[in-house]
Backbone as a ProteinNet text record, in pm:
[ID]
protein_1_A
[PRIMARY]
MATNRVLLVDDDEVVRVTLTGVLEQSGFAVTCATGVAEALKCITAGPYDALLTDLHMPGPGDGLTVVSAMRHTNPTAVTLLLSAFPRMEAATQAILSQADEILVKPVDAKSLVHAIKHRMEMGPVRNRQIESVAAILERTTGPAVQEWYKVVLTKQPVMSIPMSRDLRCGYLPQLFRELAARLLSSTATGSTTASVSPAAVIHGLNRRRAGYSPTMLVEESRILQAIIFKTIQNNLATIDPSLLLEDVMTIADEMDSQLSQAMASFMADLLPGAPPAWA
[TERTIARY]
12021.5	11888.8	11878	11767.3	11747.9	11726.5	11777.7	11759.9	11621.2	11552.5	11420	11431.4	11351.6	11355.3	11245	11282.2	11188.4	11187.1	11067.5	11053.1	11018.4	11105.8	11086.9	11047.1	10932	10880	10859.8	10933.8	10920	10982	10913.1	10965.2	11070.4	11088.7	11187.1	11321	11422.2	11551.6	11613.1	11599.4	11655.8	11592.8	11461.9	11391.9	11440.4	11452.2	11495.9	11635.8	11727.2	11864.5	11869.6	11798.1	11799.4	11740.5	11621.6	11554.8	11627.6	11687	11764.7	11880.6	11950.2	12060.6	12014.1	11903.2	11848	11812.4	11742.5	11695.8	11811.1	11907.6	12020.8	12105	12117.6	12190.9	12118.9	11991.2	11912.1	11896	11967.3	11969.8	11874.4	11804.5	11712.3	11784.5	11736.2	11780.8	11677.5	11720.2	11626.7	11633	11515.4	11501.3	11422	11471.1	11405.7	11330.8	11218.7	11143.9	11107.8	11112.6	11089.9	10944.3	10861.5	10721.2	10638.9	10511.2	10418.4	10455.6	10484.5	10513.9	10635.5	10740.7	10861.4	10834.7	10753.3	10720.4	10645.9	10553.8	10477.2	10567.5	10669.1	10765.4	10843.9	10883.2	10958.5	10874.1	10748	10658.7	10643.9	10634.6	10619.2	10750.9	10863.1	10994.3	11040.6	10993.5	11041.9	10964.1	10977.1	10903.4	10965.7	10879.9	10925.5	10858.7	10924.8	10868.4	10789.9	10824.4	10758	10759.9	10657.6	10647.9	10639.6	10724.1	10720.1	10705.3	10587.6	10561.3	10502	10541.8	10480.8	10336.2	10249.8	10109.4	10085.9	10145.6	10122.5	10242.4	10221.8	10328.9	10273.9	10357.6	10311.1	10286.3	10206.1	10178.1	10057.8	10021	9905.1	9926.5	9821.4	9828.7	9894.2	9894.5	9958.1	9998.8	10030.4	10073	9969.6	9842	9736.9	9738.8	9775.4	9788.4	9897.4	10007.9	10120.1	10080.2	10011.4	9964.7	9875.9	9781.5	9689.2	9763.4	9861.3	9938.5	10018.2	10080.9	10158.3	10067.3	9950.8	9857.2	9815.6	9795.8	9750.9	9865.6	9981.6	10094	10174.6	10187.9	10271.2	10194.4	10089.6	9996.7	10057.3	10176.7	10236.4	10317.3	10339.9	10417.8	10333.2	10396	10326.7	10344.8	10246.3	10248.3	10235.1	10324.9	10323.6	10323.8	10241	10229.3	10295.1	10363.7	10419.9	10339.9	10302.6	10227.3	10268.8	10299.4	10332.1	10205.8	10094.1	9968	9857.7	9854.3	9754.5	9614.2	9532.3	9393.3	9304.4	9193.6	9105.3	9058.4	9025.5	8977.2	9084.3	9206.7	9314.4	9345.3	9347.6	9377.2	9271.9	9144.9	9037.6	9047.5	9071	9081.9	9199.7	9309.4	9427.7	9399.4	9332.5	9300.3	9207.5	9108.6	9016.4	9085.2	9197.1	9275.5	9369.8	9360.6	9435.6	9584	9618	9753.6	9764	9878.1	9891.1	9914	9973.3	10000.4	10026.6	9995.8	10024.2	10122	10233.5	10336	10340.6	10344.9	10342.9	10485	10518.5	10649.5	10659.4	10775.6	10897	10888.6	10939.7	10940	11084.5	11109.4	11246.8	11288.6	11419.1	11474.1	11429.3	11433.9	11400.6	11255	11165.9	11023.4	10996	11065	11044.9	11085	11204.3	11252.5	11162.5	11123.4	11034.9	10902.3	10845.3	10716.2	10724.3	10830.2	10844.3	10861.7	10951.6	10975.9	10851.9	10782.3	10662.4	10555.2	10536.2	10434.4	10471.6	10599.4	10642.1	10620.9	10639.4	10614.6	10465.9	10381	10236.1	10179	10239.1	10185.4	10084.8	10050.2	9955.4	9818.1	9748.8	9614.5	9523.1	9533.7	9441.8	9461.3	9574.8	9599.1	9555.5	9500.8	9459.2	9306.9	9256.9	9113.2	9059.6	8952.1	8889.9	8777.4	8776.6	8674.1	8595.9	8473.2	8396.6	8439.4	8417.3	8448.8	8364.5	8240.4	8153.1	8213.7	8265.9	8326.7	8451.4	8527.7	8649.1	8612.8	8510.5	8468.7	8421.5	8349.8	8303.5	8421.4	8517.8	8634.1	8728.1	8736.6	8835.2	8773.4	8650.4	8583.9	8664.4	8706.3	8780.2	8906.4	8997.5	9119.1	9091.2	8987.1	8955.4	8907.4	8825.7	8778.9	8896.7	8987.7	9104.8	9190.5	9207.5	9285.9	9218	9085.7	9009.1	9029.5	9021.6	9036.1	9175.7	9277.7	9414.9	9428.1	9365.5	9371.9	9293.3	9174.6	9090.8	9163.2	9241.9	9314.6	9411.3	9448.8	9543.1	9472.3	9339.6	9262.5	9212.8	9282.9	9254.9	9112.1	9057.5	8919.3	8820.9	8834.7	8743.4	8769.4	8897.2	8932	8908.9	8875.3	8843.2	8712	8632.9	8509.3	8541.1	8534.2	8566.7	8465.2	8515.8	8427.7	8506.4	8441.7	8509.2	8530.1	8625.1	8649.9	8526	8456.8	8338.5	8231.3	8211.5	8110.3	8153.4	8281.2	8329	8323.2	8350.3	8357.5	8235.5	8144.6	8038.2	7948.5	7930.3	7838.8	7902.7	8034.5	8104.6	8077.7	8078	8050.2	7917.3	7812.6	7683.1	7689.6	7765.6	7781.4	7850.3	7952.3	8019.4	7923.1	7839.9	7742.4	7645.4	7606.5	7515.9	7584.3	7711.3	7786.8	7793.4	7823.9	7832.4	7697.6	7591	7457.3	7424	7464	7439	7514.4	7637.1	7715.3	7651.2	7585.5	7522.6	7382.4	7329.9	7195.2	7199.7	7084.1	7075.8	7045	7060.5	7031	7128.9	7079.4	7165.1	7237.1	7355.4	7429.8	7350.5	7340.4	7267.1	7117.2	7073.5	6930.6	6866.8	6747.3	6674.2	6595	6604.5	6530.1	6625.4	6740.7	6838.6	6775.7	6811.3	6752.2	6802.7	6721.3	6758.1	6871.7	6969.2	7081.4	7063.1	7016.2	7000.2	7129.5	7242.7	7371	7400	7370.6	7396.7	7304.3	7176.9	7080.2	7121.6	7156.1	7199	7327.3	7417.1	7544.4	7522.9	7435.6	7409.6	7351.3	7255.7	7194	7296.9	7371.5	7466.6	7579.3	7624.8	7733.1	7684	7562.6	7507.6	7500.1	7453.7	7434.8	7566.1	7669.5	7802.1	7873	7821.4	7881.4	7958.8	7944.4	8013.2	7960	8042.2	7999.7	7977.4	7905.3	7889.7	8023.9	8122.2	8254.2	8319.3	8303	8358.3	8292.6	8162.8	8089.5	8141.5	8161.8	8213.5	8355.7	8437.7	8575.9	8580.9	8497.5	8492.8	8458	8361.6	8321.2	8433.2	8503.3	8613.7	8723.5	8756.4	8859.2	8815.3	8688.6	8638.1	8644.3	8607.4	8611.2	8754.6	8848.9	8989.6	9036.6	8994.9	9033.7	8974.4	8849.9	8784.5	8854	8886.5	8953.9	9095.8	9161.4	9293.1	9281.8	9176.1	9152.7	9134.1	9058	9037.6	9170	9248.4	9377.9	9468.4	9465.3	9549.7	9505.3	9384.9	9331.9	9303.4	9366	9340.1	9368.5	9467.4	9507.7	9398.4	9299.9	9195.7	9060	9055.9	8929.5	8914.2	8794.2	8765.4	8770.8	8870.7	8887.7	8771.9	8695.5	8583.6	8470	8468.7	8363.1	8412	8541.7	8600.2	8546.4	8544.7	8503.1	8359.9	8272.1	8132.1	8118.9	8194	8187.1	8239.9	8348.3	8402.7	8301.1	8235.1	8133	8016.2	7979	7868.3	7904.6	8027.9	8072.2	8067.8	8119.9	8119.2	7975.9	7887.5	7747.6	7681	7705.7	7644	7696.6	7825.9	7881.1	7829.9	7808.3	7746.4	7605.1	7532.9	7396.9	7396.9	7490.5	7498.7	7534.3	7626.3	7662	7543.4	7470.3	7352.3	7249.2	7229.7	7132.9	7181.5	7311	7366.2	7352.9	7379.4	7369.4	7224.7	7131.3	6990	6946.4	6990.5	6959.1	7023.9	7146.5	7221.3	7145.3	7099.1	7030.6	6890.7	6823.1	6688.1	6687.6	6799.3	6807.9	6807.3	6827.7	6821.2	6677.6	6583.6	6444.6	6375.4	6281.2	6205.4	6131.7	6128.8	6055.6	6122.4	6252.8	6325.3	6326.3	6323.4	6323.5	6456.5	6457	6584.3	6680.2	6809	6911.2	6901.1	6927.7	6925	7052.8	7042.4	7160.9	7250
7704.6	7763.3	7825.3	7799.3	7854.4	8004.6	8076	8221	8253.2	8346.5	8386.3	8471.1	8436.7	8506	8611.4	8731.1	8842	8890.3	8908.7	8971.9	9118.8	9207.9	9352.2	9411.4	9477.6	9533.7	9683.8	9763.4	9909.2	9968.8	10065.1	10126.7	10233.4	10270.8	10372.2	10303.8	10332.9	10267.1	10298.2	10421.3	10459.3	10375.9	10358.1	10277.7	10133.4	10078.7	9939.5	9920	10009.1	9996	10009.6	10108.5	10133.5	10016.9	9971.3	9863.8	9730.8	9709.3	9585.9	9581.5	9693.2	9698.3	9671.8	9732.9	9715.2	9568.9	9508.9	9371.7	9271.5	9291.9	9199	9206.5	9325.1	9338.5	9267	9246.8	9178.7	9029.9	8980.2	8836.2	8783.6	8873.6	8828.6	8815.1	8723.5	8713.6	8787.2	8892.7	8982.6	8966.3	8952.7	8957.9	9083.7	9163	9289.7	9281	9352.4	9368.6	9515.9	9568.6	9711.7	9746.5	9646.8	9672.7	9546.4	9559.7	9448.5	9331.3	9359.2	9250.3	9169.9	9239.9	9171	9093.7	9151.3	9084.1	8954.4	8955.1	8834.4	8723.1	8760.1	8660.6	8601.4	8686	8638.1	8543.2	8577.1	8495.8	8355.3	8345.1	8212.7	8137.1	8209.4	8145.8	8073.4	8114.5	8049.5	8090.8	8015.8	8045	8160.1	8227.5	8337.3	8323.5	8379.6	8382	8510	8617.3	8745.2	8828.2	8909.7	9005.2	9145.2	9234.7	9375.7	9455.4	9512.9	9577.6	9716.3	9806.5	9938.1	9921.9	10006.3	9998.9	10068.6	10186.6	10267.3	10257.8	10199.6	10187.1	10218.5	10273.7	10304.2	10176.5	10190.5	10075.6	9997.7	9892.9	9811.3	9744.8	9743.6	9678.8	9766.8	9718.3	9788.9	9686.2	9733.3	9641.5	9537.3	9571.1	9474.9	9357.4	9385.4	9278.3	9180.8	9236	9152.5	9071	9135.7	9066	8948.3	8972.6	8867.1	8750.7	8782.6	8676.9	8595.3	8664.1	8593.4	8505.9	8557.3	8483.3	8351.4	8354.4	8233.6	8139.1	8195.1	8112.2	8061.5	8146.6	8114.5	8151.3	8073	8111.9	8119.1	8062.9	8068.5	8197	8274.3	8398.4	8508.1	8588	8704.4	8821.1	8911.3	9020.4	9154.4	9247	9380.3	9483.7	9586.7	9692.2	9819.6	9888.9	10020	10123.9	10233.2	10337.9	10474.3	10565.6	10702.5	10786.6	10736.1	10809.5	10717.8	10692.4	10598	10655.4	10599.9	10641.2	10533	10574.8	10477.7	10371.9	10413.8	10316.6	10212	10258.5	10164.8	10074	10132.5	10052.8	9944.7	9981.5	9884.4	9774.5	9813.5	9714.4	9621.2	9677.5	9595	9492.1	9534.9	9442.9	9333.7	9371.6	9272.4	9178.3	9222.5	9135.4	9048.3	9060.8	8978.5	9009.7	9135.2	9177.4	9175.8	9136.1	9120	9251.5	9349.7	9476.7	9585.3	9710	9825.1	9914.6	9948.2	10034.1	10164.2	10275.8	10406.5	10456.7	10493.4	10550.7	10692.5	10736.6	10655	10571	10449.2	10360.9	10340.2	10353.4	10339.6	10192.7	10171.2	10036.4	9942	9989.9	9904.9	9860	9953.6	9919.9	9822.9	9841	9753.5	9610.3	9593.3	9459.5	9394.9	9473.2	9419.6	9374.4	9455.2	9421.1	9291.3	9275.4	9152.9	9030.5	9041	8926.8	8892.7	8997.7	8975.1	8904.2	8950	8888.6	8745.7	8721.3	8585.3	8490.5	8541.7	8459.3	8427.6	8527.2	8509.3	8425	8435.5	8368	8455.7	8421.9	8502.4	8507.8	8619.6	8636.1	8522.2	8481.5	8379.7	8244.3	8223.3	8096.4	8098.8	8215	8226.2	8227.5	8173.8	8169.9	8308.7	8345.7	8476.4	8464.2	8554.9	8556.1	8686	8681.6	8804.8	8870.6	9001	9071.4	9015.3	8979.3	8921.1	8792.7	8707.2	8581.7	8608.1	8708.4	8742	8791.4	8873.8	8922.3	8806.8	8713.3	8598.4	8511.8	8494.1	8407.9	8469.9	8601.5	8669.4	8735.7	8702.8	8768.4	8753	8630.3	8606.7	8689.9	8681.3	8762.8	8913.2	8957	9100	9148.3	9068.1	9104.4	9112.1	9016.1	9016.2	9140.6	9176.9	9295.7	9422.5	9427.1	9540.2	9554.1	9443.1	9447	9493.1	9449.9	9492.9	9644.2	9702	9847.2	9917.9	9867	9928.7	9930.9	9826.9	9821.3	9938.3	10001.8	10114.2	10248.7	10248.1	10372.7	10398.6	10485.8	10509.1	10556.1	10652.4	10694.3	10578	10491.3	10377.4	10276.7	10250.2	10151.1	10200.4	10328.7	10379.6	10321.3	10263.3	10195.4	10047.6	9997.4	9856.5	9764.3	9663.9	9574.2	9449.1	9334	9210.3	9207.8	9125.4	9114	9064.1	8964.6	8909.8	9015.6	9099.3	9202.7	9311.4	9342.7	9449.7	9406.8	9279.1	9230.7	9150.2	9123.2	9027.1	9060.4	9188.3	9227	9216.4	9205.2	9216.9	9101.7	8974.1	8868.3	8887.6	8927.6	8950.4	9069.5	9172.5	9288.9	9250.4	9164.2	9117.6	9038.1	8956.6	8880.1	8973.8	9079.9	9177	9251.2	9282.2	9346.3	9256	9128.1	9033.5	9019.3	9015.4	9003.7	9125.5	9243.7	9366.4	9362.9	9313.2	9304.2	9209.7	9107.6	9009	9048.7	9157.1	9202	9302.1	9345.6	9443.9	9583.1	9604.9	9735.8	9839.2	9944.5	10046.7	10127.9	10176.4	10263.6	10390.3	10430.6	10550.5	10530.1	10405	10376.7	10425.1	10481.5	10526.9	10413.7	10294.5	10180.2	10072.7	10116.7	10021.7	9938.3	9811.3	9721.6	9754.2	9716.5	9738.3	9643.8	9696	9614.2	9582.3	9459.4	9423.7	9438.1	9403.8	9414.8	9558.5	9652.5	9793.7	9846.3	9805.7	9850.9	9803.3	9675.7	9620.4	9688.7	9711.1	9774.3	9912.4	9991.9	10125.7	10124	10032.2	10020.9	9980.6	9875.1	9824	9922.3	9993.4	10089.3	10207.4	10250.1	10359.5	10318.1	10196.9	10151.8	10112.6	10094.2	10068.1	10197.3	10311.7	10439.4	10507.3	10457	10518.4	10659.1	10737.5	10865.7	10847.9	10939.2	10929.2	10925.7	11000.4	11002.6	10865.1	10793.2	10658.3	10564.4	10580.5	10496.8	10518.8	10644.7	10678.3	10625.3	10634.8	10588.6	10438.1	10362.3	10218	10187.9	10262.2	10240.7	10279.2	10386.6	10430.6	10324.3	10268.4	10163.8	10041.7	10005.6	9887.4	9907.5	10025.1	10050.9	10042.2	10095.4	10088	9943.1	9860.4	9719	9645.9	9675.4	9609.9	9645.8	9772.6	9813.6	9757.5	9743.2	9680.1	9533.1	9466.5	9327	9312	9404.1	9401.3	9422.5	9518.3	9546	9422.7	9350.8	9231.9	9116.5	9126.9	9019.3	9065.5	9174	9229	9128.1	9041.8	8948.7	8849	8829.4	8730.2	8794.5	8927.8	8998.7	9034	9018.4	9061.5	9213.9	9274	9418.7	9495.8	9433.9	9504	9531	9459.5	9477.1	9548.4	9573.6	9621.8	9758.4	9854.7	9990.8	9992.3	9921.5	9917.1	9853.4	9747.6	9680.7	9770.5	9844.5	9935.2	10044.1	10097.6	10199.9	10143.5	10018.6	9955.3	9934.7	9892.3	9872.9	10005.1	10111	10241.5	10286.5	10265.1	10305.1	10223.8	10093.1	10006.6	10039.8	10069.1	10101.5	10236	10330	10457.2	10433	10343.3	10310.5	10242.8	10150.1	10081.3	10177.6	10270	10368.2	10458.5	10498.6	10583.8	10511.3	10380.7	10304.6	10283.9	10259.6	10244.9	10374.6	10486.6	10615.8	10648.2	10614.5	10638.1	10555.9	10430.9	10345.2	10397.9	10445.2	10502.8	10620.9	10711.7	10832.2	10800.6	10702	10666.6	10612.8	10553	10496.1	10603.6	10727.8	10837.8	10875.1	10830	10869.1	10782.9	10839.5	10759.6	10645.8	10531.2	10417.5	10345.5	10364.6	10296.8	10146.6	10063.6	9917	9871	9757	9705.2	9663.8	9669.5	9626.8	9477.7	9434.9	9292.6	9227.2	9098.1	9023.8	8991
9268.7	9252.5	9113.2	9041.8	8909	8916.4	8818.1	8811.5	8757.9	8822.2	8777.1	8651.1	8551.2	8422.6	8414.5	8374	8361.8	8217	8161.9	8031	8053.8	8009	8024.9	7890.1	7886.7	7761.8	7778.6	7700.6	7706	7580	7519.4	7397.5	7426.5	7552.4	7591.2	7622.6	7542.2	7559.4	7695.3	7741.9	7871.8	7983	7975.6	8075.9	8069.9	7949.4	7936	7995.5	7960.8	8009.9	8161.9	8213.8	8358.3	8435.9	8392.7	8465.5	8449.8	8333	8313.8	8412.9	8429.5	8525.9	8667.1	8704.5	8838.9	8863.8	8768.2	8785.6	8783.7	8694.5	8687.7	8814.5	8871.8	8997.8	9111.8	9095.7	9198.9	9169.7	9068.3	9044.7	8939.9	8868.6	8765.5	8630.5	8548.5	8409.9	8325.2	8254.8	8188	8036.7	7976.1	7831	7798	7702.6	7669.2	7537	7531.2	7407.3	7395.2	7271.1	7250.4	7222.8	7204.5	7176.3	7183.6	7149.1	7163.5	7073.7	6946.7	6852.1	6897.1	6937.6	6983.1	7111.8	7199.3	7325.6	7300.5	7203.6	7173.3	7122.2	7043.6	6995.9	7112.9	7205.9	7323.1	7407.3	7422.7	7506.2	7449.6	7316	7254.6	7247.5	7266.5	7252	7377.7	7491.7	7613.4	7736.8	7846.3	7969.2	8048.3	8125	8210.9	8347.6	8447	8582.2	8607.6	8535.2	8556	8428.1	8412	8302	8360.5	8310.6	8349.7	8221.4	8197.8	8070	8087	7997.9	7992.8	7947.9	7998.8	7959.5	7826.4	7808.8	7689	7596.2	7477.3	7378.8	7240.7	7151.7	7015.8	6935.9	6829.7	6745	6793.9	6721.4	6758.7	6895	6974.8	7104.7	7209.2	7330.5	7441.4	7545.4	7666.4	7770.7	7806.9	7791.2	7822.9	7725.4	7599.9	7500.7	7542.9	7591.2	7635.3	7758.4	7850.8	7971.7	7933.9	7843.9	7803.2	7738.4	7651.7	7585.7	7686.7	7781.6	7883.8	7968.9	8000.4	8084.6	8019	7887.9	7819.3	7784.8	7750.7	7710.8	7829.3	7931.3	8047.9	8175.5	8208.9	8315.9	8454.9	8475.5	8608.9	8631.6	8525.2	8538.8	8600.9	8686.7	8741.1	8644.5	8642.1	8545.7	8616.4	8581.7	8639.8	8527.9	8543	8443	8492.5	8403	8431.2	8354.7	8422	8354.2	8406.8	8314.3	8352.5	8365.6	8311.3	8313.4	8362.9	8492.1	8544.3	8536.8	8449	8438.3	8498.4	8554.4	8618.7	8520.1	8393.6	8296.2	8267.1	8245.6	8212.7	8329.8	8449.5	8568.4	8588.5	8573.3	8590	8486.2	8361	8255	8278.4	8327.2	8352.7	8460.8	8565.1	8673.6	8623.2	8544.2	8492.1	8393.7	8336.7	8249.6	8331.6	8463.9	8558.2	8561.1	8538	8571.1	8722.9	8773	8917.5	8990.8	8922.7	8990.9	8888.4	8925.2	8841.2	8915.4	8851.7	8910.6	8832.8	8902.8	8838.2	8818.2	8694.4	8664.7	8720.6	8761.7	8777.6	8905.2	8900.9	9017	9060.3	9190	9236.7	9237.2	9231.2	9215.7	9326.5	9450.9	9564.3	9557.2	9523.3	9515.1	9401.7	9289.7	9175.2	9206.8	9261	9294.6	9398.6	9499.3	9603.5	9543.7	9452.8	9393.4	9314.8	9236.2	9156.3	9245.9	9344.5	9432.9	9515	9561.6	9642.2	9560.4	9437.9	9352.9	9313.8	9295.3	9261.2	9378.3	9499.9	9618.1	9631.4	9602.1	9615.3	9501.9	9383.4	9267	9195.9	9072	8995.3	9060.5	9039	9094.1	9051.9	8925.9	8874.1	8938.7	9007.3	9075.1	9221.4	9264.4	9403.2	9413.1	9520.6	9541.3	9567	9497.7	9515.2	9616.8	9714.9	9818.6	9812.5	9859.1	9876.5	10007.5	10017.5	10141.8	10255.5	10226.4	10329	10384	10295.8	10340.2	10423.4	10384.8	10460.5	10600.2	10611.5	10743.3	10831.2	10772.3	10850.6	10894.4	10804.2	10833.2	10935.3	10938.4	11023.8	11146	11177.8	11291.4	11419.9	11449.7	11574.1	11584.7	11487.3	11493.2	11494.5	11420.9	11417.6	11553.3	11619.6	11753.9	11850.4	11839.5	11926.5	11901.9	11774.9	11741.5	11793.7	11779.8	11831.5	11982.2	12052.6	12198.3	12238.7	12165.3	12195.6	12183.3	12080.8	12062.7	12172.3	12204.3	12307.6	12441.8	12469.1	12596.2	12612.8	12504.1	12509.8	12521.8	12519.1	12522.4	12664.4	12733.9	12874.9	12902.5	12825.3	12856	12852.8	12751.2	12740.1	12851.2	12878.8	12979.4	13121.2	13137.5	13271.6	13322.3	13231.3	13269.8	13290.2	13412.3	13438.4	13370.5	13299.1	13225.2	13189	13195.4	13156.3	13005.1	12961	12817.2	12744.6	12803.6	12738.8	12719.3	12819.8	12808.5	12710.2	12711.7	12623.5	12476.4	12450.1	12311	12268	12361.3	12334.1	12216.1	12185.6	12078.7	11940.2	11933.2	11806	11707.2	11749.5	11651.6	11578.8	11653.2	11589.6	11494.5	11533.3	11447	11315.8	11324.5	11203.4	11115.5	11176.7	11098.3	11026.6	11095.3	11032.9	10918.4	10934.6	10827	10704.1	10728.1	10617.3	10547.3	10625.6	10567.6	10483.1	10530.4	10452.9	10320.3	10322	10199.5	10098.7	10147.9	10060.4	10017.8	10077.4	10045.2	9929.8	9887.7	9779.3	9831.1	9963	10020.7	9968.6	9910.8	9850.3	9957.7	9922.7	10013.3	10039.1	10167.2	10202.4	10209.1	10203.9	10206.3	10335	10322.6	10441.5	10504.1	10443.9	10496.5	10548	10601	10653.7	10764.7	10770.2	10868.7	11008.3	11106.4	11246.5	11282.3	11356.3	11401.5	11549.3	11581	11722.4	11800.4	11738.3	11807.7	11846.1	11755.9	11784.1	11893.1	11888.3	11988.8	12127.7	12139.1	12267.7	12314.8	12220.7	12253	12313.6	12252.9	12304.2	12443.8	12466.7	12599.6	12705.3	12674.7	12773.3	12802.8	12702.2	12725.3	12808.6	12786.6	12867.8	13014.7	13040.2	13177.8	13245	13162.8	13218.9	13258.5	13209.6	13245.3	13133.7	13007.8	12894.9	12868.5	12800.6	12746	12596.2	12529.5	12383.8	12310.7	12361.5	12298.4	12300.8	12411	12422.1	12321.9	12303.6	12208.9	12066.2	12032.5	11899.7	11882.1	11986.1	11977.9	11953.2	12019.2	11995.2	11849.3	11795.9	11657.1	11560.3	11590.5	11504.5	11500	11615	11620.9	11541.3	11556	11485.5	11334.3	11287.9	11144.6	11092.2	11169	11128.4	11120.7	11216.5	11217.7	11097.5	11064.8	10951.2	10820.9	10802.6	10679.5	10673.1	10787.2	10790.8	10751.7	10797.4	10761.5	10611.4	10552.7	10407.5	10335.4	10382.6	10321.2	10325.5	10436.3	10451	10362.9	10307	10223.5	10080.5	10039.3	9906	9795	9816.6	9710.6	9675.6	9765	9738.4	9709.4	9697.3	9675.6	9528.6	9474.5	9338.5	9335.3	9267.8	9272.1	9211.8	9121.8	9059.2	9157.5	9270.9	9371.1	9496.2	9505.7	9630.2	9670.9	9578.8	9614	9664.8	9596.2	9638.7	9776.8	9803	9932.9	10044.5	10018.4	10119.2	10151.5	10048.6	10071.2	10151.3	10122	10195.1	10341.1	10367.2	10505.7	10581.6	10521.1	10587.1	10615.7	10519.5	10536.6	10647.1	10647.7	10749.6	10888.8	10899.3	11030.7	11080.7	10989.8	11029.5	11081.5	11011.5	11054	11190.6	11211.4	11339.8	11452.9	11425.5	11528.1	11559.9	11457.8	11480.9	11567	11539.4	11617.7	11761.4	11776	11910.7	11988.7	11922.2	11989.1	12025.3	11935.6	11964.8	12085.3	12090.8	12204.7	12331.7	12319.3	12430.4	12488.5	12402.5	12448.6	12499.9	12438.2	12481.6	12623.2	12662.4	12796.9	12903.8	12863.8	12959.5	12992.7	12908.6	12925.1	13030.1	13102.4	13201.4	13132.2	13197.9	13146.2	13033.7	13019.1	12910.7	12937.2	12834.4	12852.6	12909.6	12975.5	13031.4	12922.1	12951.7	12856.1	12831.1	12709.5	12678.5	12728.7	12756.7	12804.8	12689.1
[MASK]
+++++++++++++++++++++++++++++++++++++++++++++++++++++++++++++++++++++++++++++++++++++++++++++++++++++++++++++++++++++++++++++++++++++++++++++++++++++++++++++++++++++++++++++++++++++++++++++++++++++++++++++++++++++++++++++++++++++++++++++++++++++++++++++++++++++++++++++++++++++++

């Protein structure tokens, strides 16, 4: 088996010596560079499987310059940045420059080796298909519903209400479709003109007539939100990071809106002359 080659770039001699020892003990062949200029020469001299570079270095250029050069000269190599001062601006710029990961100094040996091997197994970000969060929710609806149901089965207060699996989960596919539609729309977070969620309205009515309490309704929503965010976490490698924060905020806002509508429907069913629950 060929030895994986790593280019290590850092102006701190102690860091270079320490990380070189760690990586060589883990089976990597390490080439060191003390700065941007030397790193650029190394990149043009031969192929590498991975780049591990400090973000902040003295002199012209920085770790992002090295990342960009590696990306163009050796596009199959994965790139990891080390930073002792992680700033949001630098982190965002690094991601947009298609660095595969940012590691904060000091990083322990086990985490460093794991990060490099994991990224090499996954391949560079630029070689992977990028999906929208909306597309991921549509693609993973079935598994997410199944995961939600598995968690609900462990919640005794909720499970004290007898209900078939189809009835308990039946509203979820439509709810996921509504979430995806909201992500694709231009509705602002916190908008007072959020669209009506038929799935949430039906859910509130049916849960009230099944014998749920408001607490049970909230618990179901809490579990669902946790499952959705776990799904996003499991698919981070294919999501455009520049849109992730906005999409997460939109999901949280939409789920709050859906819960509010379900609760309003739930409470309205207590009133005389309430309409029948939808099938």
